[in-house]
N, C-alpha and C positions, 0 to 999 in steps of 0.2 A: 212435625205438628208443632205450630206456635202455642206456647203455654201463656195463659191468661196472667194479669198483673198480680192477681191474688195468689196463684200458685206458686209463682216465683216469689213471692214476699214470704209465703210460708216456708219454701226452701231457704230463703236467705236467713230466716229467723234460726231454723234449724242448724244451718252451718254456722251462724254466729255463736250459737250454743256449743257446739262440738270444736269447731276451730277455735274459738275462744278459750276453751279448756286446754287444748293442745297446745295453744300459743302463749298460755299465761296471760292473757288479755281480758283483766277483769271488767273494764269498760264495756267490750264487746259481749262478753258473758252478760253482764247485767242489764244491756239493753234488750236481749232475748227473752229474758225472764218476767214473768208475772211476780211481783212482790211476795204473794203467798203461794209460791212454788213448792210442791212436795215432789222431792227425787227419793225414790225407794227400791231397795233391792231385798229380795228373801234371802238369807243367809241360811243355807242348807247346814242342817247337823247332822252329822253321821253318828253321834254318840247316842247309846241306847237312853240315856238319862235327858236329854233335851231334844226338843223339837227344832223345826224350822223358825226362824225369828225374822222379823220385818225390821230393817235399818232404814232410818230416814235422814234426810238432809234438806235444809230449808234453801231458799233462794240466796239470803245473806250468807249462811256458811258455803254454799257453793261459789259464790263471788269471792269471800275471803280465802277459800282454798286455791280458786284459781289465780288469786292475787299473789299467794304465796309459790306458786308455780308447781302444785302438786300433780297436774295433768300433763306438765311439758313432755312433749316428744319432739324428736328431729323430724324435720319434713319428710324424710324417706321412709318413716314409721308412720304417718298419718292417713294412709289409704282409708278413705271414708266413702261409704255410699249412704245416699240420702234417698227414701223413697217415699212419696205422698201416697198413703193408704187409702185415704178417704178424706173427702174436702166437702164441707157445705157452706152456707153463706158466712157463719162466724166461727166455725169449729173445723178442725183438721185433725188426722191422726197421721204420724210420721213414723218411719223406721230407720234408725241410723245405725249401720255396721261398721265397727272397725276392726283391726285385726285382733284386740281385745276383747271387744263388748258387743252386746245387741242392745239397743235402746229404744223403747216405744214412747214417742212423745205426743201428748195432747196439746193442741195449740189452739188459741182464741183471739179473736181481735179484741184489743183492750185500748179504749182511747184512739181507735182507729188505726192501730199497728198490731200486727201479728206477734205474739209472744207465746213462750212455752209456759204451760200452767201445771203439767203433770209428767213425770217420767218414772218408767218402771224400767229397770235395766238388769242385765246380768252379765256375768264375766263367761267367756267362751273357756270350754275346755280345752285342755292341752297346752 
């Protein structure tokens, strides 16, 4: 089945995001993100004294961490699955799976380019 140009652009934005992270390519990461992106993870607390906490990073913080190589992975450890879960005219939901994480991305067109607006992610067990 042939995919639409829009569908391919959504996948490319998601790949720029995750591959940019794994390659330490800050320019690729930055072009995939909306400037007001919020990437969030719920940090699970097992202590009886504290509950779960929400940790967040901005687009600028993510680009800076990418530039520092925080997410670098050898090519053989970069197995990535990208699935478009839903797509409308200007919005899409995408699931990215890597060996270590599951990430749910919300994308939108911004100045006629698909960009990541929100990310909710978690580490895989084990």
